[in-house]
Structures are given as structure tokens and as C-alpha cells.
CHARMM-style PDB file with segment names, atoms N, HN, CA, C and O in Angstrom:
ATOM      1  N   UNK     1      27.004   8.885   5.547  1.00  0.00      PROA
ATOM      2  CA  UNK     1      26.417  10.018   4.856  1.00  0.00      PROA
ATOM      3  C   UNK     1      25.164   9.556   4.119  1.00  0.00      PROA
ATOM      4  O   UNK     1      25.231   8.642   3.296  1.00  0.00      PROA
ATOM      5  N   UNK     2      24.035  10.172   4.404  1.00  0.00      PROA
ATOM      6  HN  UNK     2      23.981  10.914   5.072  1.00  0.00      PROA
ATOM      7  CA  UNK     2      22.762   9.803   3.786  1.00  0.00      PROA
ATOM      8  C   UNK     2      22.609  10.483   2.432  1.00  0.00      PROA
ATOM      9  O   UNK     2      22.961  11.650   2.262  1.00  0.00      PROA
ATOM     10  N   UNK     3      22.077   9.733   1.474  1.00  0.00      PROA
ATOM     11  HN  UNK     3      21.791   8.784   1.612  1.00  0.00      PROA
ATOM     12  CA  UNK     3      21.808  10.277   0.150  1.00  0.00      PROA
ATOM     13  C   UNK     3      20.350  10.708   0.111  1.00  0.00      PROA
ATOM     14  O   UNK     3      19.462   9.953   0.506  1.00  0.00      PROA
ATOM     15  N   UNK     4      20.106  11.925  -0.367  1.00  0.00      PROA
ATOM     16  HN  UNK     4      20.828  12.538  -0.688  1.00  0.00      PROA
ATOM     17  CA  UNK     4      18.729  12.398  -0.480  1.00  0.00      PROA
ATOM     18  C   UNK     4      18.020  11.641  -1.588  1.00  0.00      PROA
ATOM     19  O   UNK     4      18.585  11.435  -2.663  1.00  0.00      PROA
ATOM     20  N   UNK     5      16.793  11.229  -1.335  1.00  0.00      PROA
ATOM     21  HN  UNK     5      16.334  11.396  -0.463  1.00  0.00      PROA
ATOM     22  CA  UNK     5      16.022  10.469  -2.315  1.00  0.00      PROA
ATOM     23  C   UNK     5      15.779  11.272  -3.593  1.00  0.00      PROA
ATOM     24  O   UNK     5      15.666  10.693  -4.674  1.00  0.00      PROA
ATOM     25  N   UNK     6      15.700  12.591  -3.479  1.00  0.00      PROA
ATOM     26  HN  UNK     6      15.792  13.061  -2.602  1.00  0.00      PROA
ATOM     27  CA  UNK     6      15.418  13.406  -4.650  1.00  0.00      PROA
ATOM     28  C   UNK     6      16.565  13.402  -5.642  1.00  0.00      PROA
ATOM     29  O   UNK     6      16.367  13.740  -6.809  1.00  0.00      PROA
ATOM     30  N   UNK     7      17.768  13.026  -5.203  1.00  0.00      PROA
ATOM     31  HN  UNK     7      17.928  12.752  -4.255  1.00  0.00      PROA
ATOM     32  CA  UNK     7      18.904  13.009  -6.107  1.00  0.00      PROA
ATOM     33  C   UNK     7      19.108  11.645  -6.759  1.00  0.00      PROA
ATOM     34  O   UNK     7      19.995  11.488  -7.598  1.00  0.00      PROA
ATOM     35  N   UNK     8      18.299  10.660  -6.384  1.00  0.00      PROA
ATOM     36  HN  UNK     8      17.578  10.787  -5.702  1.00  0.00      PROA
ATOM     37  CA  UNK     8      18.425   9.321  -6.942  1.00  0.00      PROA
ATOM     38  C   UNK     8      17.552   9.160  -8.181  1.00  0.00      PROA
ATOM     39  O   UNK     8      16.442   9.690  -8.238  1.00  0.00      PROA
ATOM     40  N   UNK     9      18.049   8.436  -9.161  1.00  0.00      PROA
ATOM     41  HN  UNK     9      18.951   8.005  -9.114  1.00  0.00      PROA
ATOM     42  CA  UNK     9      17.299   8.174 -10.383  1.00  0.00      PROA
ATOM     43  C   UNK     9      16.476   6.900 -10.209  1.00  0.00      PROA
ATOM     44  O   UNK     9      17.014   5.865  -9.815  1.00  0.00      PROA
ATOM     45  N   UNK    10      15.205   6.965 -10.494  1.00  0.00      PROA
ATOM     46  HN  UNK    10      14.768   7.806 -10.814  1.00  0.00      PROA
ATOM     47  CA  UNK    10      14.320   5.799 -10.415  1.00  0.00      PROA
ATOM     48  C   UNK    10      14.620   4.900 -11.599  1.00  0.00      PROA
ATOM     49  O   UNK    10      14.571   5.345 -12.745  1.00  0.00      PROA
ATOM     50  N   UNK    11      14.933   3.632 -11.330  1.00  0.00      PROA
ATOM     51  HN  UNK    11      14.972   3.270 -10.398  1.00  0.00      PROA
ATOM     52  CA  UNK    11      15.243   2.703 -12.415  1.00  0.00      PROA
ATOM     53  C   UNK    11      14.106   1.719 -12.688  1.00  0.00      PROA
ATOM     54  O   UNK    11      14.065   1.095 -13.748  1.00  0.00      PROA
ATOM     55  N   UNK    12      13.183   1.581 -11.736  1.00  0.00      PROA
ATOM     56  HN  UNK    12      13.215   2.088 -10.875  1.00  0.00      PROA
ATOM     57  CA  UNK    12      12.081   0.651 -11.913  1.00  0.00      PROA
ATOM     58  C   UNK    12      10.940   1.040 -10.980  1.00  0.00      PROA
ATOM     59  O   UNK    12      11.178   1.450  -9.844  1.00  0.00      PROA
ATOM     60  N   UNK    13       9.716   0.915 -11.448  1.00  0.00      PROA
ATOM     61  HN  UNK    13       9.523   0.582 -12.371  1.00  0.00      PROA
ATOM     62  CA  UNK    13       8.545   1.168 -10.618  1.00  0.00      PROA
ATOM     63  C   UNK    13       7.630  -0.049 -10.696  1.00  0.00      PROA
ATOM     64  O   UNK    13       7.347  -0.563 -11.779  1.00  0.00      PROA
ATOM     65  N   UNK    14       7.176  -0.496  -9.536  1.00  0.00      PROA
ATOM     66  HN  UNK    14       7.406  -0.079  -8.656  1.00  0.00      PROA
ATOM     67  CA  UNK    14       6.207  -1.577  -9.469  1.00  0.00      PROA
ATOM     68  C   UNK    14       4.964  -1.038  -8.781  1.00  0.00      PROA
ATOM     69  O   UNK    14       5.057  -0.187  -7.896  1.00  0.00      PROA
ATOM     70  N   UNK    15       3.801  -1.532  -9.186  1.00  0.00      PROA
ATOM     71  HN  UNK    15       3.725  -2.223  -9.905  1.00  0.00      PROA
ATOM     72  CA  UNK    15       2.553  -0.997  -8.661  1.00  0.00      PROA
ATOM     73  C   UNK    15       1.623  -2.143  -8.280  1.00  0.00      PROA
ATOM     74  O   UNK    15       1.492  -3.131  -9.002  1.00  0.00      PROA
ATOM     75  N   UNK    16       0.990  -1.984  -7.142  1.00  0.00      PROA
ATOM     76  HN  UNK    16       1.096  -1.181  -6.555  1.00  0.00      PROA
ATOM     77  CA  UNK    16      -0.036  -2.919  -6.693  1.00  0.00      PROA
ATOM     78  C   UNK    16      -1.164  -2.066  -6.166  1.00  0.00      PROA
ATOM     79  O   UNK    16      -0.987  -1.374  -5.163  1.00  0.00      PROA
ATOM     80  N   UNK    17      -2.306  -2.089  -6.801  1.00  0.00      PROA
ATOM     81  HN  UNK    17      -2.450  -2.651  -7.615  1.00  0.00      PROA
ATOM     82  CA  UNK    17      -3.380  -1.191  -6.400  1.00  0.00      PROA
ATOM     83  C   UNK    17      -4.690  -1.952  -6.217  1.00  0.00      PROA
ATOM     84  O   UNK    17      -4.910  -3.021  -6.787  1.00  0.00      PROA
ATOM     85  N   UNK    18      -5.539  -1.357  -5.404  1.00  0.00      PROA
ATOM     86  HN  UNK    18      -5.361  -0.489  -4.941  1.00  0.00      PROA
ATOM     87  CA  UNK    18      -6.868  -1.897  -5.125  1.00  0.00      PROA
ATOM     88  C   UNK    18      -7.898  -0.827  -5.451  1.00  0.00      PROA
ATOM     89  O   UNK    18      -7.645   0.366  -5.280  1.00  0.00      PROA
ATOM     90  N   UNK    19      -9.045  -1.259  -5.916  1.00  0.00      PROA
ATOM     91  HN  UNK    19      -9.250  -2.228  -6.054  1.00  0.00      PROA
ATOM     92  CA  UNK    19     -10.172  -0.353  -6.097  1.00  0.00      PROA
ATOM     93  C   UNK    19     -11.412  -1.071  -5.567  1.00  0.00      PROA
ATOM     94  O   UNK    19     -11.774  -2.143  -6.052  1.00  0.00      PROA
ATOM     95  N   UNK    20     -12.048  -0.478  -4.581  1.00  0.00      PROA
ATOM     96  HN  UNK    20     -11.753   0.392  -4.187  1.00  0.00      PROA
ATOM     97  CA  UNK    20     -13.244  -1.055  -3.980  1.00  0.00      PROA
ATOM     98  C   UNK    20     -14.419  -0.151  -4.304  1.00  0.00      PROA
ATOM     99  O   UNK    20     -14.435   1.023  -3.934  1.00  0.00      PROA
ATOM    100  N   UNK    21     -15.404  -0.706  -4.999  1.00  0.00      PROA
ATOM    101  HN  UNK    21     -15.392  -1.659  -5.300  1.00  0.00      PROA
ATOM    102  CA  UNK    21     -16.587   0.061  -5.381  1.00  0.00      PROA
ATOM    103  C   UNK    21     -17.781  -0.440  -4.583  1.00  0.00      PROA
ATOM    104  O   UNK    21     -18.012  -1.644  -4.479  1.00  0.00      PROA
ATOM    105  N   UNK    22     -18.547   0.511  -4.014  1.00  0.00      PROA
ATOM    106  HN  UNK    22     -18.359   1.490  -4.099  1.00  0.00      PROA
ATOM    107  CA  UNK    22     -19.773   0.198  -3.279  1.00  0.00      PROA
ATOM    108  C   UNK    22     -20.960   0.681  -4.112  1.00  0.00      PROA
ATOM    109  O   UNK    22     -20.959   1.796  -4.632  1.00  0.00      PROA
ATOM    110  N   UNK    23     -21.951  -0.165  -4.224  1.00  0.00      PROA
ATOM    111  HN  UNK    23     -21.951  -1.072  -3.802  1.00  0.00      PROA
ATOM    112  CA  UNK    23     -23.124   0.159  -5.027  1.00  0.00      PROA
ATOM    113  C   UNK    23     -24.325   0.425  -4.133  1.00  0.00      PROA
ATOM    114  O   UNK    23     -24.367  -0.006  -2.980  1.00  0.00      PROA
ATOM    115  N   UNK    24     -25.297   1.138  -4.680  1.00  0.00      PROA
ATOM    116  HN  UNK    24     -25.262   1.488  -5.616  1.00  0.00      PROA
ATOM    117  CA  UNK    24     -26.456   1.550  -3.888  1.00  0.00      PROA
ATOM    118  C   UNK    24     -27.327   0.386  -3.447  1.00  0.00      PROA
ATOM    119  O   UNK    24     -28.123   0.534  -2.519  1.00  0.00      PROA
ATOM    120  N   UNK    25     -27.193  -0.775  -4.094  1.00  0.00      PROA
ATOM    121  HN  UNK    25     -26.546  -0.895  -4.848  1.00  0.00      PROA
ATOM    122  CA  UNK    25     -27.978  -1.936  -3.663  1.00  0.00      PROA
ATOM    123  C   UNK    25     -27.292  -2.725  -2.539  1.00  0.00      PROA
ATOM    124  O   UNK    25     -27.768  -3.790  -2.144  1.00  0.00      PROA
ATOM    125  N   UNK    26     -26.169  -2.196  -2.025  1.00  0.00      PROA
ATOM    126  HN  UNK    26     -25.783  -1.331  -2.345  1.00  0.00      PROA
ATOM    127  CA  UNK    26     -25.477  -2.826  -0.914  1.00  0.00      PROA
ATOM    128  C   UNK    26     -24.368  -3.783  -1.315  1.00  0.00      PROA
ATOM    129  O   UNK    26     -23.674  -4.317  -0.450  1.00  0.00      PROA
ATOM    130  N   UNK    27     -24.188  -4.010  -2.611  1.00  0.00      PROA
ATOM    131  HN  UNK    27     -24.751  -3.576  -3.314  1.00  0.00      PROA
ATOM    132  CA  UNK    27     -23.121  -4.889  -3.068  1.00  0.00      PROA
ATOM    133  C   UNK    27     -21.833  -4.091  -3.288  1.00  0.00      PROA
ATOM    134  O   UNK    27     -21.829  -2.860  -3.268  1.00  0.00      PROA
ATOM    135  N   UNK    28     -20.753  -4.825  -3.496  1.00  0.00      PROA
ATOM    136  HN  UNK    28     -20.756  -5.825  -3.512  1.00  0.00      PROA
ATOM    137  CA  UNK    28     -19.468  -4.167  -3.760  1.00  0.00      PROA
ATOM    138  C   UNK    28     -18.615  -5.061  -4.651  1.00  0.00      PROA
ATOM    139  O   UNK    28     -18.842  -6.268  -4.738  1.00  0.00      PROA
ATOM    140  N   UNK    29     -17.636  -4.457  -5.307  1.00  0.00      PROA
ATOM    141  HN  UNK    29     -17.452  -3.477  -5.236  1.00  0.00      PROA
ATOM    142  CA  UNK    29     -16.660  -5.202  -6.098  1.00  0.00      PROA
ATOM    143  C   UNK    29     -15.265  -4.718  -5.729  1.00  0.00      PROA
ATOM    144  O   UNK    29     -15.052  -3.537  -5.457  1.00  0.00      PROA
ATOM    145  N   UNK    30     -14.318  -5.655  -5.723  1.00  0.00      PROA
ATOM    146  HN  UNK    30     -14.491  -6.615  -5.943  1.00  0.00      PROA
ATOM    147  CA  UNK    30     -12.927  -5.348  -5.432  1.00  0.00      PROA
ATOM    148  C   UNK    30     -12.102  -5.694  -6.662  1.00  0.00      PROA
ATOM    149  O   UNK    30     -12.120  -6.832  -7.132  1.00  0.00      PROA
ATOM    150  N   UNK    31     -11.380  -4.708  -7.181  1.00  0.00      PROA
ATOM    151  HN  UNK    31     -11.365  -3.784  -6.799  1.00  0.00      PROA
ATOM    152  CA  UNK    31     -10.519  -4.913  -8.330  1.00  0.00      PROA
ATOM    153  C   UNK    31      -9.083  -4.694  -7.900  1.00  0.00      PROA
ATOM    154  O   UNK    31      -8.769  -3.700  -7.245  1.00  0.00      PROA
ATOM    155  N   UNK    32      -8.206  -5.626  -8.270  1.00  0.00      PROA
ATOM    156  HN  UNK    32      -8.461  -6.433  -8.802  1.00  0.00      PROA
ATOM    157  CA  UNK    32      -6.789  -5.505  -7.933  1.00  0.00      PROA
ATOM    158  C   UNK    32      -5.983  -5.463  -9.219  1.00  0.00      PROA
ATOM    159  O   UNK    32      -6.300  -6.151 -10.189  1.00  0.00      PROA
ATOM    160  N   UNK    33      -4.933  -4.646  -9.215  1.00  0.00      PROA
ATOM    161  HN  UNK    33      -4.675  -4.087  -8.427  1.00  0.00      PROA
ATOM    162  CA  UNK    33      -4.045  -4.567 -10.362  1.00  0.00      PROA
ATOM    163  C   UNK    33      -2.616  -4.801  -9.888  1.00  0.00      PROA
ATOM    164  O   UNK    33      -2.126  -4.105  -8.998  1.00  0.00      PROA
ATOM    165  N   UNK    34      -1.961  -5.770 -10.478  1.00  0.00      PROA
ATOM    166  HN  UNK    34      -2.359  -6.335 -11.201  1.00  0.00      PROA
ATOM    167  CA  UNK    34      -0.586  -6.102 -10.127  1.00  0.00      PROA
ATOM    168  C   UNK    34       0.288  -5.840 -11.342  1.00  0.00      PROA
ATOM    169  O   UNK    34       0.124  -6.474 -12.385  1.00  0.00      PROA
ATOM    170  N   UNK    35       1.207  -4.915 -11.205  1.00  0.00      PROA
ATOM    171  HN  UNK    35       1.340  -4.400 -10.358  1.00  0.00      PROA
ATOM    172  CA  UNK    35       2.102  -4.570 -12.294  1.00  0.00      PROA
ATOM    173  C   UNK    35       3.548  -4.735 -11.842  1.00  0.00      PROA
ATOM    174  O   UNK    35       4.239  -3.749 -11.587  1.00  0.00      PROA
ATOM    175  N   UNK    36       4.005  -5.988 -11.743  1.00  0.00      PROA
ATOM    176  HN  UNK    36       3.443  -6.789 -11.951  1.00  0.00      PROA
ATOM    177  CA  UNK    36       5.413  -6.198 -11.478  1.00  0.00      PROA
ATOM    178  C   UNK    36       5.790  -7.078 -10.303  1.00  0.00      PROA
ATOM    179  O   UNK    36       6.962  -7.436 -10.185  1.00  0.00      PROA
ATOM    180  N   UNK    37       4.864  -7.451  -9.424  1.00  0.00      PROA
ATOM    181  HN  UNK    37       3.911  -7.160  -9.520  1.00  0.00      PROA
ATOM    182  CA  UNK    37       5.212  -8.252  -8.257  1.00  0.00      PROA
ATOM    183  C   UNK    37       4.904  -9.724  -8.506  1.00  0.00      PROA
ATOM    184  O   UNK    37       3.901 -10.058  -9.138  1.00  0.00      PROA
ATOM    185  N   UNK    38       5.773 -10.604  -8.006  1.00  0.00      PROA
ATOM    186  HN  UNK    38       6.587 -10.334  -7.493  1.00  0.00      PROA
ATOM    187  CA  UNK    38       5.474 -12.034  -8.087  1.00  0.00      PROA
ATOM    188  C   UNK    38       4.670 -12.415  -6.838  1.00  0.00      PROA
ATOM    189  O   UNK    38       4.567 -11.612  -5.911  1.00  0.00      PROA
ATOM    190  N   UNK    39       4.098 -13.624  -6.797  1.00  0.00      PROA
ATOM    191  HN  UNK    39       4.182 -14.277  -7.550  1.00  0.00      PROA
ATOM    192  CA  UNK    39       3.248 -14.010  -5.669  1.00  0.00      PROA
ATOM    193  C   UNK    39       3.923 -13.913  -4.296  1.00  0.00      PROA
ATOM    194  O   UNK    39       3.297 -13.468  -3.334  1.00  0.00      PROA
ATOM    195  N   UNK    40       5.180 -14.318  -4.196  1.00  0.00      PROA
ATOM    196  HN  UNK    40       5.689 -14.680  -4.977  1.00  0.00      PROA
ATOM    197  CA  UNK    40       5.865 -14.238  -2.903  1.00  0.00      PROA
ATOM    198  C   UNK    40       6.066 -12.793  -2.462  1.00  0.00      PROA
ATOM    199  O   UNK    40       5.942 -12.481  -1.277  1.00  0.00      PROA
ATOM    200  N   UNK    41       6.374 -11.914  -3.405  1.00  0.00      PROA
ATOM    201  HN  UNK    41       6.475 -12.167  -4.367  1.00  0.00      PROA
ATOM    202  CA  UNK    41       6.517 -10.498  -3.063  1.00  0.00      PROA
ATOM    203  C   UNK    41       5.186  -9.922  -2.583  1.00  0.00      PROA
ATOM    204  O   UNK    41       5.156  -9.138  -1.635  1.00  0.00      PROA
ATOM    205  N   UNK    42       4.085 -10.309  -3.234  1.00  0.00      PROA
ATOM    206  HN  UNK    42       4.110 -10.947  -4.004  1.00  0.00      PROA
ATOM    207  CA  UNK    42       2.765  -9.834  -2.813  1.00  0.00      PROA
ATOM    208  C   UNK    42       2.424 -10.307  -1.404  1.00  0.00      PROA
ATOM    209  O   UNK    42       1.878  -9.546  -0.605  1.00  0.00      PROA
ATOM    210  N   UNK    43       2.747 -11.568  -1.099  1.00  0.00      PROA
ATOM    211  HN  UNK    43       3.190 -12.186  -1.748  1.00  0.00      PROA
ATOM    212  CA  UNK    43       2.506 -12.069   0.259  1.00  0.00      PROA
ATOM    213  C   UNK    43       3.339 -11.294   1.275  1.00  0.00      PROA
ATOM    214  O   UNK    43       2.855 -10.983   2.364  1.00  0.00      PROA
ATOM    215  N   UNK    44       4.571 -10.985   0.933  1.00  0.00      PROA
ATOM    216  HN  UNK    44       4.964 -11.238   0.049  1.00  0.00      PROA
ATOM    217  CA  UNK    44       5.425 -10.209   1.823  1.00  0.00      PROA
ATOM    218  C   UNK    44       4.882  -8.809   2.049  1.00  0.00      PROA
ATOM    219  O   UNK    44       4.875  -8.318   3.177  1.00  0.00      PROA
ATOM    220  N   UNK    45       4.426  -8.160   0.976  1.00  0.00      PROA
ATOM    221  HN  UNK    45       4.432  -8.559   0.059  1.00  0.00      PROA
ATOM    222  CA  UNK    45       3.849  -6.817   1.105  1.00  0.00      PROA
ATOM    223  C   UNK    45       2.586  -6.847   1.965  1.00  0.00      PROA
ATOM    224  O   UNK    45       2.384  -5.982   2.818  1.00  0.00      PROA
ATOM    225  N   UNK    46       1.739  -7.852   1.732  1.00  0.00      PROA
ATOM    226  HN  UNK    46       1.903  -8.555   1.040  1.00  0.00      PROA
ATOM    227  CA  UNK    46       0.503  -7.960   2.511  1.00  0.00      PROA
ATOM    228  C   UNK    46       0.805  -8.217   3.985  1.00  0.00      PROA
ATOM    229  O   UNK    46       0.149  -7.648   4.857  1.00  0.00      PROA
ATOM    230  N   UNK    47       1.783  -9.061   4.271  1.00  0.00      PROA
ATOM    231  HN  UNK    47       2.316  -9.524   3.563  1.00  0.00      PROA
ATOM    232  CA  UNK    47       2.164  -9.354   5.663  1.00  0.00      PROA
ATOM    233  C   UNK    47       2.726  -8.117   6.350  1.00  0.00      PROA
ATOM    234  O   UNK    47       2.406  -7.844   7.506  1.00  0.00      PROA
ATOM    235  N   UNK    48       3.562  -7.371   5.638  1.00  0.00      PROA
ATOM    236  HN  UNK    48       3.822  -7.592   4.699  1.00  0.00      PROA
ATOM    237  CA  UNK    48       4.136  -6.141   6.203  1.00  0.00      PROA
ATOM    238  C   UNK    48       3.037  -5.112   6.470  1.00  0.00      PROA
ATOM    239  O   UNK    48       3.027  -4.468   7.519  1.00  0.00      PROA
ATOM    240  N   UNK    49       2.115  -4.960   5.520  1.00  0.00      PROA
ATOM    241  HN  UNK    49       2.124  -5.483   4.668  1.00  0.00      PROA
ATOM    242  CA  UNK    49       1.011  -4.021   5.701  1.00  0.00      PROA
ATOM    243  C   UNK    49       0.153  -4.425   6.892  1.00  0.00      PROA
ATOM    244  O   UNK    49      -0.249  -3.570   7.681  1.00  0.00      PROA
ATOM    245  N   UNK    50      -0.134  -5.723   7.034  1.00  0.00      PROA
ATOM    246  HN  UNK    50       0.192  -6.418   6.393  1.00  0.00      PROA
ATOM    247  CA  UNK    50      -0.940  -6.199   8.158  1.00  0.00      PROA
ATOM    248  C   UNK    50      -0.250  -5.894   9.481  1.00  0.00      PROA
ATOM    249  O   UNK    50      -0.892  -5.428  10.422  1.00  0.00      PROA
ATOM    250  N   UNK    51       1.050  -6.153   9.559  1.00  0.00      PROA
ATOM    251  HN  UNK    51       1.571  -6.531   8.794  1.00  0.00      PROA
ATOM    252  CA  UNK    51       1.793  -5.900  10.792  1.00  0.00      PROA
ATOM    253  C   UNK    51       1.768  -4.416  11.154  1.00  0.00      PROA
ATOM    254  O   UNK    51       1.598  -4.062  12.321  1.00  0.00      PROA
ATOM    255  N   UNK    52       1.935  -3.551  10.156  1.00  0.00      PROA
ATOM    256  HN  UNK    52       2.072  -3.838   9.209  1.00  0.00      PROA
ATOM    257  CA  UNK    52       1.901  -2.105  10.412  1.00  0.00      PROA
ATOM    258  C   UNK    52       0.521  -1.652  10.872  1.00  0.00      PROA
ATOM    259  O   UNK    52       0.408  -0.829  11.781  1.00  0.00      PROA
ATOM    260  N   UNK    53      -0.521  -2.181  10.254  1.00  0.00      PROA
ATOM    261  HN  UNK    53      -0.429  -2.849   9.516  1.00  0.00      PROA
ATOM    262  CA  UNK    53      -1.884  -1.797  10.638  1.00  0.00      PROA
ATOM    263  C   UNK    53      -2.175  -2.232  12.074  1.00  0.00      PROA
ATOM    264  O   UNK    53      -2.766  -1.475  12.843  1.00  0.00      PROA
ATOM    265  N   UNK    54      -1.763  -3.446  12.437  1.00  0.00      PROA
ATOM    266  HN  UNK    54      -1.283  -4.061  11.812  1.00  0.00      PROA
ATOM    267  CA  UNK    54      -1.967  -3.919  13.815  1.00  0.00      PROA
ATOM    268  C   UNK    54      -1.179  -3.062  14.806  1.00  0.00      PROA
ATOM    269  O   UNK    54      -1.675  -2.788  15.898  1.00  0.00      PROA
ATOM    270  N   UNK    55       0.028  -2.635  14.455  1.00  0.00      PROA
ATOM    271  HN  UNK    55       0.431  -2.858  13.568  1.00  0.00      PROA
ATOM    272  CA  UNK    55       0.812  -1.756  15.327  1.00  0.00      PROA
ATOM    273  C   UNK    55       0.147  -0.389  15.458  1.00  0.00      PROA
ATOM    274  O   UNK    55       0.178   0.213  16.532  1.00  0.00      PROA
ATOM    275  N   UNK    56      -0.455   0.106  14.376  1.00  0.00      PROA
ATOM    276  HN  UNK    56      -0.480  -0.384  13.504  1.00  0.00      PROA
ATOM    277  CA  UNK    56      -1.171   1.387  14.437  1.00  0.00      PROA
ATOM    278  C   UNK    56      -2.392   1.275  15.352  1.00  0.00      PROA
ATOM    279  O   UNK    56      -2.657   2.170  16.154  1.00  0.00      PROA
ATOM    280  N   UNK    57      -3.128   0.179  15.226  1.00  0.00      PROA
ATOM    281  HN  UNK    57      -2.913  -0.548  14.574  1.00  0.00      PROA
ATOM    282  CA  UNK    57      -4.302  -0.031  16.070  1.00  0.00      PROA
ATOM    283  C   UNK    57      -3.896  -0.086  17.538  1.00  0.00      PROA
ATOM    284  O   UNK    57      -4.597   0.441  18.402  1.00  0.00      PROA
ATOM    285  N   UNK    58      -2.763  -0.723  17.815  1.00  0.00      PROA
ATOM    286  HN  UNK    58      -2.194  -1.151  17.113  1.00  0.00      PROA
ATOM    287  CA  UNK    58      -2.263  -0.849  19.193  1.00  0.00      PROA
ATOM    288  C   UNK    58      -1.626   0.427  19.714  1.00  0.00      PROA
ATOM    289  O   UNK    58      -1.338   0.530  20.906  1.00  0.00      PROA
ATOM    290  N   UNK    59      -1.401   1.402  18.838  1.00  0.00      PROA
ATOM    291  HN  UNK    59      -1.634   1.317  17.869  1.00  0.00      PROA
ATOM    292  CA  UNK    59      -0.784   2.652  19.259  1.00  0.00      PROA
ATOM    293  C   UNK    59       0.734   2.585  19.341  1.00  0.00      PROA
ATOM    294  O   UNK    59       1.364   3.504  19.864  1.00  0.00      PROA
ATOM    295  N   UNK    60       1.327   1.516  18.834  1.00  0.00      PROA
ATOM    296  HN  UNK    60       0.816   0.769  18.409  1.00  0.00      PROA
ATOM    297  CA  UNK    60       2.781   1.366  18.872  1.00  0.00      PROA
ATOM    298  C   UNK    60       3.451   2.330  17.896  1.00  0.00      PROA
ATOM    299  O   UNK    60       4.474   2.935  18.215  1.00  0.00      PROA
ATOM    300  N   UNK    61       2.871   2.468  16.718  1.00  0.00      PROA
ATOM    301  HN  UNK    61       2.040   1.977  16.459  1.00  0.00      PROA
ATOM    302  CA  UNK    61       3.396   3.408  15.725  1.00  0.00      PROA
ATOM    303  C   UNK    61       2.267   4.304  15.242  1.00  0.00      PROA
ATOM    304  O   UNK    61       1.091   3.959  15.355  1.00  0.00      PROA
ATOM    305  N   UNK    62       2.636   5.447  14.707  1.00  0.00      PROA
ATOM    306  HN  UNK    62       3.592   5.727  14.615  1.00  0.00      PROA
ATOM    307  CA  UNK    62       1.662   6.351  14.104  1.00  0.00      PROA
ATOM    308  C   UNK    62       1.721   6.165  12.596  1.00  0.00      PROA
ATOM    309  O   UNK    62       2.793   5.925  12.040  1.00  0.00      PROA
ATOM    310  N   UNK    63       0.584   6.273  11.934  1.00  0.00      PROA
ATOM    311  HN  UNK    63      -0.286   6.468  12.386  1.00  0.00      PROA
ATOM    312  CA  UNK    63       0.585   6.101  10.480  1.00  0.00      PROA
ATOM    313  C   UNK    63       1.421   7.174   9.803  1.00  0.00      PROA
ATOM    314  O   UNK    63       1.421   8.331  10.222  1.00  0.00      PROA
ATOM    315  N   UNK    64       2.132   6.782   8.752  1.00  0.00      PROA
ATOM    316  HN  UNK    64       2.132   5.842   8.412  1.00  0.00      PROA
ATOM    317  CA  UNK    64       2.861   7.766   7.961  1.00  0.00      PROA
ATOM    318  C   UNK    64       1.924   8.319   6.899  1.00  0.00      PROA
ATOM    319  O   UNK    64       1.043   7.613   6.407  1.00  0.00      PROA
ATOM    320  N   UNK    65       2.112   9.539   6.561  1.00  0.00      PROA
ATOM    321  HN  UNK    65       2.827  10.112   6.961  1.00  0.00      PROA
ATOM    322  CA  UNK    65       1.269  10.155   5.548  1.00  0.00      PROA
ATOM    323  C   UNK    65       2.074  10.573   4.332  1.00  0.00      PROA
ATOM    324  O   UNK    65       1.534  11.204   3.424  1.00  0.00      PROA
ATOM    325  N   UNK    66       3.339  10.237   4.298  1.00  0.00      PROA
ATOM    326  HN  UNK    66       3.778   9.724   5.036  1.00  0.00      PROA
ATOM    327  CA  UNK    66       4.204  10.644   3.205  1.00  0.00      PROA
ATOM    328  C   UNK    66       3.735  10.097   1.868  1.00  0.00      PROA
ATOM    329  O   UNK    66       3.690  10.831   0.881  1.00  0.00      PROA
ATOM    330  N   UNK    67       3.382   8.810   1.823  1.00  0.00      PROA
ATOM    331  HN  UNK    67       3.419   8.214   2.625  1.00  0.00      PROA
ATOM    332  CA  UNK    67       3.020   8.178   0.565  1.00  0.00      PROA
ATOM    333  C   UNK    67       1.591   7.649   0.554  1.00  0.00      PROA
ATOM    334  O   UNK    67       1.266   6.760  -0.232  1.00  0.00      PROA
ATOM    335  N   UNK    68       0.743   8.185   1.416  1.00  0.00      PROA
ATOM    336  HN  UNK    68       1.008   8.907   2.055  1.00  0.00      PROA
ATOM    337  CA  UNK    68      -0.626   7.698   1.480  1.00  0.00      PROA
ATOM    338  C   UNK    68      -1.602   8.832   1.182  1.00  0.00      PROA
ATOM    339  O   UNK    68      -1.344   9.994   1.495  1.00  0.00      PROA
ATOM    340  N   UNK    69      -2.703   8.478   0.585  1.00  0.00      PROA
ATOM    341  HN  UNK    69      -2.914   7.534   0.330  1.00  0.00      PROA
ATOM    342  CA  UNK    69      -3.763   9.431   0.290  1.00  0.00      PROA
ATOM    343  C   UNK    69      -5.016   8.935   0.997  1.00  0.00      PROA
ATOM    344  O   UNK    69      -5.422   7.788   0.813  1.00  0.00      PROA
ATOM    345  N   UNK    70      -5.626   9.789   1.798  1.00  0.00      PROA
ATOM    346  HN  UNK    70      -5.296  10.721   1.947  1.00  0.00      PROA
ATOM    347  CA  UNK    70      -6.840   9.433   2.515  1.00  0.00      PROA
ATOM    348  C   UNK    70      -8.010  10.137   1.836  1.00  0.00      PROA
ATOM    349  O   UNK    70      -8.009  11.360   1.699  1.00  0.00      PROA
ATOM    350  N   UNK    71      -8.998   9.370   1.416  1.00  0.00      PROA
ATOM    351  HN  UNK    71      -8.999   8.377   1.527  1.00  0.00      PROA
ATOM    352  CA  UNK    71     -10.180   9.919   0.761  1.00  0.00      PROA
ATOM    353  C   UNK    71     -11.375   9.652   1.637  1.00  0.00      PROA
ATOM    354  O   UNK    71     -11.644   8.509   2.005  1.00  0.00      PROA
ATOM    355  N   UNK    72     -12.092  10.704   1.973  1.00  0.00      PROA
ATOM    356  HN  UNK    72     -11.873  11.633   1.675  1.00  0.00      PROA
ATOM    357  CA  UNK    72     -13.283  10.555   2.826  1.00  0.00      PROA
ATOM    358  C   UNK    72     -14.531  10.762   2.013  1.00  0.00      PROA
ATOM    359  OT1 UNK    72     -15.637  10.678   2.548  1.00  0.00      PROA
TER     360      UNK     72
END
């Protein structure tokens, strides 16, 4: 029997975010914020993300849009 996620209480939230700024002179800056992950967890997340992106490029899987925001 599957439990609906909406009925579960969140006990902890961890956040890893990136902000990439492009400037009119052609330069850019990358800012990262880590709120809760240790280095090994970050490597695992990055490896998983890389594998998913390569599978999307190959057409093996389709990107999920449930938890992603696309800004154009």
C-alpha cells in the first residue's frame, strides 16, 4: 500500500542551489549555497544529476517537471 506524499510530515529539508549570473561584458559568476549536505552527499547528488542528464540527452528517459522550474 503506497502512502501519499501529501499525508507525510516533513521532518528535515536540505537545500543545494546554484545561481549563475551573466554580465553584459561577457563575464559570469557562479554562486552555490549548501544548506545541509556533506561533501560525499554532494558528490552523490552531482553524479546522479549527471547520469540523468546523459540519459535525457540519449533519449532513454524524459525529464521530469514535477520539481523543476524552467526559466527562459
